[in-house]
C-alpha positions as CSV (number, residue, x, y, z in Angstrom):
1,M,75.0,103.1,123.1
2,D,73.2,100.0,121.9
3,P,70.0,101.1,120.2
4,T,68.2,98.0,121.5
5,L,68.6,99.3,125.0
6,T,66.8,102.6,124.1
7,Q,64.0,101.4,121.8
8,G,60.7,101.8,123.5
9,N,62.3,103.1,126.7
10,P,60.8,106.4,127.8
11,N,64.0,107.2,129.7
12,A,66.2,106.7,126.6
13,D,67.4,110.3,126.5
14,A,68.2,110.3,130.1
15,V,70.3,107.1,129.7
16,Q,72.2,108.6,126.7
17,N,72.8,111.9,128.6
18,S,73.9,109.9,131.7
19,D,76.5,108.1,129.5
20,T,77.7,111.4,128.0
21,Q,78.0,112.9,131.5
22,L,80.0,110.0,132.8
23,T,82.3,110.1,129.8
24,S,83.0,113.8,130.2
25,K,83.1,113.7,134.1
26,Y,85.8,111.0,134.2
27,N,87.5,112.0,130.9
28,F,87.0,108.4,129.7
29,N,88.4,107.6,126.3
30,P,88.0,104.0,125.2
31,Q,91.0,104.5,122.8
32,V,93.4,105.2,125.8
33,M,95.1,102.4,127.7
34,K,97.8,102.1,130.4
35,V,101.0,100.5,129.0
36,A,103.8,98.8,130.9
37,A,106.9,100.0,129.1
38,V,109.5,97.5,130.5
39,A,107.3,94.5,130.1
40,S,106.4,95.6,126.6
41,G,110.0,95.5,125.6
42,F,111.0,99.2,125.4
43,P,114.8,99.6,125.7
44,V,116.3,99.6,129.2
45,S,119.7,100.8,130.3
46,A,121.6,101.6,133.5
47,S,124.5,103.5,135.0
48,S,126.3,100.2,135.8
49,E,125.7,96.5,136.6
50,H,127.2,94.2,139.2
51,D,128.2,91.8,136.4
52,P,126.5,90.4,133.2
53,G,124.4,88.1,135.3
54,H,122.8,91.1,137.1
55,S,122.1,93.2,134.0
56,V,119.2,95.4,133.0
57,H,117.7,92.4,131.2
58,R,116.8,91.1,134.6
59,C,114.6,94.1,135.6
60,I,111.1,92.9,134.6
61,I,108.7,92.7,137.6
62,N,107.4,89.3,138.7
63,V,109.7,87.2,136.5
64,N,111.7,86.1,139.5
65,N,111.1,82.4,139.3
66,A,111.1,82.1,135.6
67,R,114.9,82.1,135.2
68,E,118.2,81.1,136.8
69,G,120.6,83.5,138.2
70,A,119.8,87.0,139.5
71,T,116.2,88.1,139.5
72,T,116.8,91.8,139.2
73,W,119.2,94.5,138.0
74,C,121.9,95.0,140.5
75,A,124.0,98.1,140.4
76,G,127.8,97.9,140.1
77,A,128.2,100.2,143.2
78,N,126.1,101.3,146.1
79,D,126.0,105.1,145.7
80,T,123.6,107.7,144.7
81,Q,125.1,108.0,141.2
82,Q,123.3,104.8,140.1
83,W,120.2,104.7,137.9
84,I,118.1,102.5,135.7
85,Q,116.0,103.9,132.9
86,V,113.6,103.0,130.1
87,C,113.4,104.8,126.8
88,L,109.8,105.2,125.4
89,I,111.1,106.1,121.9
90,T,108.7,109.0,121.6
91,P,107.3,111.3,124.4
92,K,104.5,109.6,126.3
93,L,102.3,110.7,129.3
94,V,103.9,108.9,132.2
95,T,101.4,108.2,135.1
96,S,103.3,105.9,137.5
97,V,106.2,103.6,138.2
98,A,106.6,100.4,140.2
99,L,109.5,98.8,142.0
100,Q,110.1,95.3,143.3
101,G,113.1,94.0,145.3
102,R,115.4,91.1,144.6
103,G,113.7,87.8,145.3
104,Q,115.3,84.4,145.8
105,G,115.8,85.1,149.5
106,C,118.1,88.0,148.9
107,D,117.8,90.9,151.3
108,Q,118.3,93.6,148.6
109,W,115.9,96.3,147.4
110,V,115.6,100.1,146.8
111,T,113.8,101.8,149.7
112,R,113.8,105.4,148.4
113,Y,114.3,106.9,145.0
114,R,113.8,110.0,142.8
115,I,112.5,110.2,139.2
116,M,114.3,112.0,136.5
117,Y,113.0,112.4,132.9
118,S,114.0,113.7,129.6
119,I,112.3,114.6,126.3
120,D,115.6,114.5,124.3
121,G,117.9,112.2,126.2
122,I,120.3,115.1,126.9
123,N,118.5,117.5,129.2
124,W,117.2,115.9,132.4
125,K,114.7,117.2,135.0
126,Y,113.7,115.8,138.4
127,H,110.0,115.1,138.6
128,E,108.1,117.0,141.3
129,Q,111.3,119.0,142.2
130,G,113.2,115.9,143.1
131,Q,110.7,114.5,145.6
132,E,111.8,111.2,147.1
133,Y,109.4,108.3,146.7
134,V,109.0,105.3,149.0
135,G,110.3,102.2,147.2
136,S,110.2,98.5,148.2
137,M,109.8,97.3,151.7
138,D,111.0,93.7,151.1
139,S,112.3,91.5,148.3
140,T,109.0,90.5,146.7
141,T,106.3,93.1,147.1
142,V,105.6,95.3,144.1
143,V,105.1,99.0,145.2
144,E,103.5,101.3,142.6
145,Q,103.8,105.1,142.8
146,E,101.1,106.9,141.0
147,F,102.1,110.5,140.2
148,K,100.0,113.4,141.4
149,E,101.2,115.2,138.3
150,P,101.7,112.9,135.3
151,F,104.4,114.1,132.9
152,F,105.5,113.8,129.3
153,A,108.9,112.1,128.8
154,R,110.8,110.1,126.2
155,T,113.1,108.5,128.9
156,V,112.3,107.9,132.5
157,R,115.0,107.2,135.1
158,I,114.8,105.7,138.5
159,V,117.5,107.1,140.8
160,P,117.9,105.1,144.1
161,T,118.7,107.3,147.1
162,Q,118.5,104.7,149.8
163,W,118.5,100.9,149.7
164,H,118.6,97.8,151.8
165,G,121.6,95.5,151.4
166,H,122.4,96.4,147.8
167,I,120.9,98.5,145.0
168,S,118.8,95.8,143.3
169,T,115.5,96.3,141.7
170,S,113.0,95.3,139.1
171,F,110.9,98.1,137.8
172,E,108.1,99.3,135.6
173,V,107.1,102.6,134.0
174,Y,103.5,103.1,133.1
175,F,102.3,105.5,130.4
176,M,99.0,106.2,128.7
177,E,98.6,105.5,125.0
């Protein structure tokens, strides 16, 4: 607290106590921030890709008009064995993910998906017992899913279960650091 705000103020103790109560009530820590893993350059990989022009390097949200060619990652097949993932290098507290469909007038997006995660890259778990989340509803809208139960993971995987047109998506994984 800035001492100039409390000097000569008969309610200074109340102001300081109020700040302390707000800090503890909302678990506020000015050192913690929400980080976008994919946009920050963490390594991304996928089960397959349609061709090199539809690779995982096309998966950054809202970069659709900044490049030629495909605007998203496009899976090599339309089946439930496809996935795209980001490696966070060390375990992080994951709080949400976001998906965006394929722009450029293409009718392609992931409509439902599950989240898998791993601490070691070998053993995988479904988040929230394999709950399906609602994905994109069109080719341009970004849909963010905040988790009721954030989780620690080194690698987070988006597993499409339903799609419109073709499995194509840009995505983001948010964690706290």
